[in-house]
C-alpha positions as CSV (number, residue, x, y, z in Angstrom):
1,M,175.6,77.5,9.0
2,I,175.7,78.3,5.1
3,H,178.7,79.9,3.5
4,A,179.7,80.6,-0.1
5,A,180.2,77.4,-2.2
6,P,180.1,76.4,-5.8
7,S,176.6,76.9,-7.3
8,D,175.6,73.1,-7.3
9,L,176.8,72.6,-3.8
10,A,175.1,75.9,-2.6
11,H,171.9,74.4,-4.0
12,K,172.4,71.3,-1.9
13,V,173.2,73.3,1.2
14,A,170.1,75.4,0.8
15,A,168.0,72.4,0.2
16,A,169.4,70.6,3.2
17,R,168.6,73.6,5.4
18,E,165.1,73.7,4.1
19,R,164.7,70.1,5.2
20,L,166.3,70.8,8.5
21,D,163.9,73.8,9.2
22,A,160.9,71.6,8.2
23,H,162.2,68.7,10.4
24,V,162.6,71.1,13.3
25,R,159.0,72.2,13.0
26,E,157.8,68.7,12.8
27,M,159.8,67.5,15.9
28,V,158.7,70.5,17.9
29,A,155.1,69.9,17.1
30,W,155.6,66.3,18.1
31,H,157.4,66.8,21.4
32,F,155.2,69.8,22.6
33,S,151.7,68.4,21.6
34,P,149.7,67.2,24.6
35,E,148.8,64.0,22.4
36,T,152.4,63.0,21.4
37,G,155.0,64.9,23.6
38,C,156.9,63.5,26.6
39,P,156.1,64.6,30.2
40,F,159.4,66.5,30.5
41,W,158.9,68.8,27.7
42,L,155.1,69.2,28.3
43,E,155.8,70.3,31.9
44,R,158.8,72.6,30.9
45,A,156.7,74.3,28.2
46,A,154.5,75.9,30.9
47,G,157.5,77.9,32.1
48,L,159.0,78.8,28.8
49,G,157.1,82.0,28.3
50,F,156.3,81.1,24.6
51,D,154.6,78.4,22.7
52,P,157.2,76.4,20.8
53,R,154.7,75.2,18.3
54,K,154.1,78.8,17.2
55,E,157.4,80.5,17.8
56,V,160.0,77.8,16.6
57,Q,159.7,77.8,12.8
58,G,163.3,76.6,12.0
59,Y,166.6,75.7,13.3
60,D,167.7,79.3,14.2
61,D,164.6,79.5,16.5
62,L,166.0,76.9,18.8
63,R,168.0,79.6,20.5
64,L,164.7,80.2,22.4
65,F,165.3,77.2,24.5
66,G,168.8,78.1,25.8
67,H,171.1,75.2,26.3
68,F,170.1,71.7,27.2
69,E,171.5,70.7,30.6
70,D,173.0,67.3,31.1
71,A,171.8,67.3,34.7
72,W,168.3,66.9,33.3
73,L,169.3,63.4,32.3
74,R,170.9,62.3,35.6
75,G,168.5,60.3,37.7
76,G,164.7,59.4,37.3
77,P,162.1,58.9,36.7
78,V,163.2,58.1,33.1
79,Q,159.6,57.6,32.1
80,R,159.2,61.4,31.8
81,W,161.4,61.1,28.6
82,I,158.9,58.7,26.9
83,P,156.7,60.6,24.4
84,R,153.0,59.8,24.7
85,G,153.0,59.1,21.0
86,L,155.2,56.2,21.7
87,A,153.7,55.0,24.9
88,G,153.2,51.2,25.1
89,R,156.2,50.5,22.8
90,P,159.2,48.5,24.4
91,A,161.6,51.0,25.8
92,Y,165.4,50.7,26.3
93,V,167.5,52.8,28.7
94,F,171.1,53.6,27.9
95,E,173.6,55.2,30.0
96,T,176.5,57.6,29.1
97,G,179.1,58.6,31.5
98,G,179.1,57.4,35.1
99,S,182.8,57.3,35.9
100,T,181.9,59.7,38.7
101,G,178.4,60.5,40.1
102,V,175.1,59.6,38.5
103,P,175.3,58.7,34.8
104,K,173.1,60.3,32.2
105,S,170.3,58.1,31.1
106,R,168.8,58.2,27.6
107,V,165.5,56.4,26.8
108,N,165.2,54.8,23.4
109,I,162.3,53.4,21.5
110,E,163.4,53.2,18.0
111,D,166.4,55.7,17.6
112,F,169.3,53.2,17.6
113,Q,167.7,51.0,15.1
114,I,167.0,53.8,12.7
115,D,170.4,55.4,13.4
116,Y,172.3,52.3,12.5
117,E,170.2,51.3,9.6
118,R,170.8,54.6,8.0
119,Y,174.5,54.4,8.8
120,S,174.4,50.9,7.2
121,D,173.8,52.6,3.8
122,E,177.1,54.4,4.1
123,L,179.3,51.3,4.7
124,P,181.2,50.1,1.6
125,E,180.0,46.5,0.5
126,A,183.5,45.2,-0.2
127,G,184.7,45.8,3.4
128,F,181.3,45.0,5.1
129,P,179.6,42.3,3.0
130,R,176.0,41.6,3.7
131,G,175.5,38.3,5.5
132,A,178.9,38.5,7.2
133,D,179.2,38.0,10.9
134,W,180.7,40.7,13.3
135,L,182.7,41.0,16.5
136,M,181.9,43.9,18.8
137,L,185.0,44.4,20.7
138,G,184.0,47.4,22.7
139,P,182.0,48.7,25.8
140,T,179.1,46.5,26.9
141,G,176.7,46.8,29.8
142,P,174.1,49.7,29.9
143,R,175.6,51.3,26.7
144,R,173.7,51.8,23.5
145,L,176.7,50.7,21.4
146,R,176.4,47.0,22.5
147,L,172.8,46.7,21.1
148,A,173.4,49.1,18.3
149,V,176.4,47.3,16.6
150,E,174.4,44.0,17.1
151,H,171.4,45.6,15.2
152,L,173.8,46.8,12.5
153,A,175.0,43.3,12.0
154,Q,171.6,41.8,12.0
155,H,170.4,44.6,9.6
156,R,173.0,43.6,7.2
157,G,172.0,39.8,7.5
158,G,174.8,38.7,10.0
159,I,175.3,37.6,13.5
160,C,177.2,39.7,16.1
161,F,179.6,38.3,18.7
162,H,180.4,40.2,21.8
163,V,182.9,40.3,24.7
164,D,182.5,41.6,28.3
165,L,184.1,44.9,28.8
166,D,183.2,47.5,31.6
167,P,184.8,50.8,30.7
168,R,184.1,52.2,34.1
169,W,186.3,49.6,35.7
170,V,189.0,50.6,33.1
171,N,188.6,54.3,33.9
172,R,188.9,53.6,37.5
173,L,192.1,51.7,37.0
174,V,193.6,54.4,35.0
175,K,192.4,57.1,37.6
176,H,194.1,55.4,40.4
177,H,197.3,54.4,38.5
178,R,196.7,50.7,38.9
179,H,198.8,50.0,35.7
180,A,199.3,46.3,36.3
181,E,195.7,45.5,36.8
182,L,194.9,47.7,33.7
183,E,197.2,45.7,31.5
184,E,195.8,42.4,33.0
185,Y,192.2,43.5,32.3
186,K,193.0,44.6,28.8
187,A,194.7,41.2,28.1
188,H,191.6,39.5,29.4
189,V,189.4,41.5,26.9
190,I,191.8,40.8,24.0
191,E,192.0,37.2,24.9
192,Q,188.1,37.1,24.7
193,G,188.2,38.7,21.3
194,L,190.9,36.4,20.1
195,T,188.9,33.3,21.2
196,V,185.9,34.5,19.2
197,L,187.8,35.5,16.2
198,K,189.6,32.1,16.0
199,A,186.5,30.1,16.6
200,H,184.2,31.7,14.1
201,E,184.3,33.1,10.5
202,I,184.0,36.8,11.4
203,R,184.5,39.3,8.7
204,C,183.6,42.7,10.3
205,L,184.9,44.2,13.5
206,F,183.8,47.1,15.8
207,T,186.3,48.3,18.1
208,T,188.1,51.4,19.6
209,P,191.5,52.7,18.6
210,K,193.2,51.6,21.8
211,L,191.7,48.0,21.7
212,L,192.4,47.7,17.9
213,A,196.1,48.5,18.6
214,A,196.2,45.9,21.4
215,L,194.6,43.3,19.3
216,C,197.0,43.7,16.3
217,E,199.9,43.2,18.8
218,R,198.7,39.7,19.0
219,V,197.3,38.7,15.7
220,S,197.2,39.7,12.0
221,L,193.6,40.6,11.2
222,V,194.2,40.2,7.6
223,K,195.2,36.6,8.0
224,L,192.1,36.0,10.2
225,G,189.9,37.2,7.3
226,I,188.7,40.5,8.7
227,R,187.6,42.7,5.7
228,G,186.1,45.7,7.4
229,I,186.8,47.6,10.5
230,F,184.3,50.1,12.1
231,C,186.3,52.1,14.7
232,G,185.4,55.0,16.9
233,G,186.8,56.7,20.0
234,T,188.4,59.8,21.5
235,E,191.8,58.6,20.5
236,M,190.8,58.6,16.7
237,N,193.0,61.2,15.4
238,A,195.0,61.7,12.1
239,Q,198.1,60.0,13.6
240,F,196.2,56.9,14.7
241,H,194.2,57.0,11.2
242,R,197.5,56.8,9.3
243,F,198.9,54.2,11.7
244,A,195.9,52.0,11.2
245,R,195.8,52.1,7.4
246,E,199.4,51.8,6.9
247,E,200.7,49.5,9.8
248,L,197.9,47.9,11.7
249,V,195.5,46.8,9.2
250,P,196.7,47.6,5.6
251,G,194.3,46.4,3.0
252,I,191.3,46.2,5.3
253,E,188.4,48.6,4.8
254,F,188.8,51.1,7.7
255,V,185.9,53.4,8.7
256,P,186.2,55.8,11.5
257,T,183.2,57.0,13.3
258,Y,182.2,59.6,15.8
259,G,178.9,58.6,17.7
260,N,177.3,58.8,21.1
261,T,174.3,57.9,23.0
262,L,172.8,61.3,22.6
263,M,173.4,62.0,18.9
264,G,173.7,58.6,17.1
265,L,176.4,58.2,14.5
266,A,178.3,60.8,12.3
267,C,179.7,59.8,8.9
268,P,183.2,60.3,7.9
269,K,184.2,62.2,4.8
270,P,185.2,59.5,2.4
271,F,188.9,58.7,2.5
272,D,191.0,59.9,-0.6
273,P,194.3,58.1,-0.9
274,A,195.2,60.7,-3.7
275,A,194.6,63.7,-1.5
276,D,197.4,66.0,-0.4
277,P,199.5,64.1,2.2
278,A,199.0,66.8,4.8
279,D,195.3,66.4,4.6
280,R,194.9,62.7,3.7
281,F,194.5,61.2,7.2
282,A,192.7,64.1,8.7
283,I,189.2,62.9,9.8
284,T,186.2,65.0,9.2
285,Y,182.8,63.9,10.5
286,Y,179.3,64.9,9.4
287,P,176.2,64.6,11.6
288,P,173.2,62.6,10.5
289,A,171.1,65.6,9.5
290,P,168.3,66.4,10.0
291,R,168.1,63.8,12.8
292,A,171.0,65.4,14.5
293,V,172.9,68.6,13.9
294,F,175.9,70.1,15.3
295,E,177.6,73.5,15.2
296,L,181.1,74.6,16.3
297,V,180.8,77.5,18.8
298,D,183.3,79.7,20.6
299,P,184.0,78.0,23.9
300,A,183.9,81.3,25.7
301,D,180.7,82.5,24.0
302,P,178.5,79.5,22.9
303,E,176.1,81.8,21.1
304,K,178.7,82.6,18.5
305,V,179.3,80.2,15.7
306,V,183.1,80.0,14.6
307,E,184.1,80.4,11.0
308,V,185.1,77.5,8.8
309,G,188.6,76.2,9.8
310,Q,188.4,77.8,13.2
311,T,188.5,75.8,16.4
312,G,185.2,75.5,18.3
313,R,183.2,73.4,20.8
314,V,180.7,70.9,19.5
315,M,177.1,72.0,20.2
316,L,174.8,69.2,19.4
317,T,171.0,69.2,18.7
318,T,169.1,65.9,18.5
319,L,165.7,65.9,16.6
320,T,164.0,62.6,16.5
321,R,160.6,61.3,17.7
322,D,162.4,59.6,20.7
323,F,164.3,62.4,21.9
324,F,164.5,66.2,21.6
325,M,167.7,67.8,22.9
326,P,168.2,71.4,21.7
327,R,171.8,72.9,21.7
328,F,173.7,70.6,24.1
329,L,177.3,71.6,24.7
330,E,179.4,68.5,24.2
331,R,182.9,67.9,25.8
332,D,184.5,67.7,22.5
333,E,186.1,70.4,20.2
334,G,187.5,70.5,16.7
335,E,187.7,72.7,13.6
336,R,184.6,73.7,11.7
337,A,184.4,71.9,8.4
338,A,182.5,73.1,5.3
339,P,179.8,71.2,3.6
340,I,180.6,68.7,0.9
341,D,178.6,67.3,-1.9
342,R,177.8,64.0,-0.1
343,Y,177.0,65.9,3.2
344,P,175.9,69.4,2.5
345,W,175.9,70.7,6.0
346,D,178.7,71.7,8.5
347,G,180.9,69.0,9.9
348,V,183.9,68.9,12.4
349,T,187.6,68.0,11.6
350,N,190.2,66.7,14.1
351,L,187.5,66.0,16.9
352,R,189.1,65.7,20.3
353,L,188.4,66.2,24.0
354,L,188.0,69.9,25.0
355,S,191.3,71.4,25.8
356,S,190.0,72.5,29.2
357,L,189.2,68.9,30.2
358,Q,192.1,67.0,28.9
359,D,193.8,66.9,32.4
360,S,190.7,65.8,34.3
361,V,188.7,63.5,32.0
362,V,189.6,59.8,31.8
363,V,189.0,58.3,28.3
364,G,190.0,54.6,29.2
365,V,189.4,52.1,26.5
366,Y,188.4,54.8,23.9
C-alpha cells in the first residue's frame, strides 16, 4: 500500500500504516476473544486452521481469511453478528441491496454514530454551520443512511427533516421500463422535499446526484438559503461534479461522498479551484482509516493490488468493534489514488460501477 513519496508524506504514510496494523491486532483480538467476539466469528474460528489472535499481526495478514462473502449477510439470525462485548446495548439492523433476493443485513451498535461524528469534522463550517437544520432527500426505510444523516445533523446541533423514498420501488420501475410511473414517483419525492424546504429554514441538504438535478429543475437552492450540499451516489462522476458546481448550485458548498452500509463514509480530496482543468473535477475518495480500508485490486486476480493510476476493483475491509469484514470485493471500480498529506493512505479516483455489471445492475435514485 506504500509507495515512494516526499519524505514528510512518506513519514505520515508509514505512521498511518503502523496505526492500521495496531488497529488490526486490536480488532482481531476483540472479535475472536470468547469474552467479546460475535458468535459468527467465534464459530468460524474453529474451522480456520489457525488462531487469528496469534497469526494476524497486521493488515497484510488478513489474507489468511480469504475474502468475505456477502452471502454471509443474507438471512438470519442477525444476532450472530452482535459481539458479546456489546451485548445488551440497543442494536440496529440496516439493509443494503434487496432489489432482487434477500438483502444483506448489517447489525449496528455504535458504528453509524461514530462514523458520522468523525465525518462531521471534515465538513467546512461555512457551508455546514453548526445549529443549522438539514433535509435528508434520499433513501429511507431499512437503510443506515436515513438515521445516519439525522445523527449528523443532531451532532452538529441541528434538526433533520426527511421525505419518504423507497429506492427498491424506483429500481423496479426502472427495470420494467415503467417510465411514466417513474417520473410520477420522482415528482412525488421532489414535491415532498420542496414542501419541507419552503416551510422551514433549512441550510444543509443531503441528496443523491439524480435527485439534486431533479430538485434544481424546480427551484433555486441558493435563493432558498441552502449553504451546503452533502451528495453521494453512483452517478457522482467528474462530469456531474462540474455540472453541480458550475450550473446547479454555484456558490453553495458542495461535498461529494462515497459511503455504504458496510464501510461508513469515505472523505473526498479537497476541491482545488486552481487545479489543472483536466483534473479539477475528478473526485478522489479516501476511506476512514483505520476503521475501514480499501485497496484497488485486479478484477481478474483479486490477490494482486494494482499500481497507482491503474484501474482496479475496490476491496473493502471494515475494522470496528461492531463489525469485522476482511477483504470484501465491492461492486465498484476506479483508479488507485496515491496518499495525500491529509489522508496518508490509498484512495480511489473516478469511482463507478464495475464494468462487468453496468448492463445488469439498476442504480435507480443514485
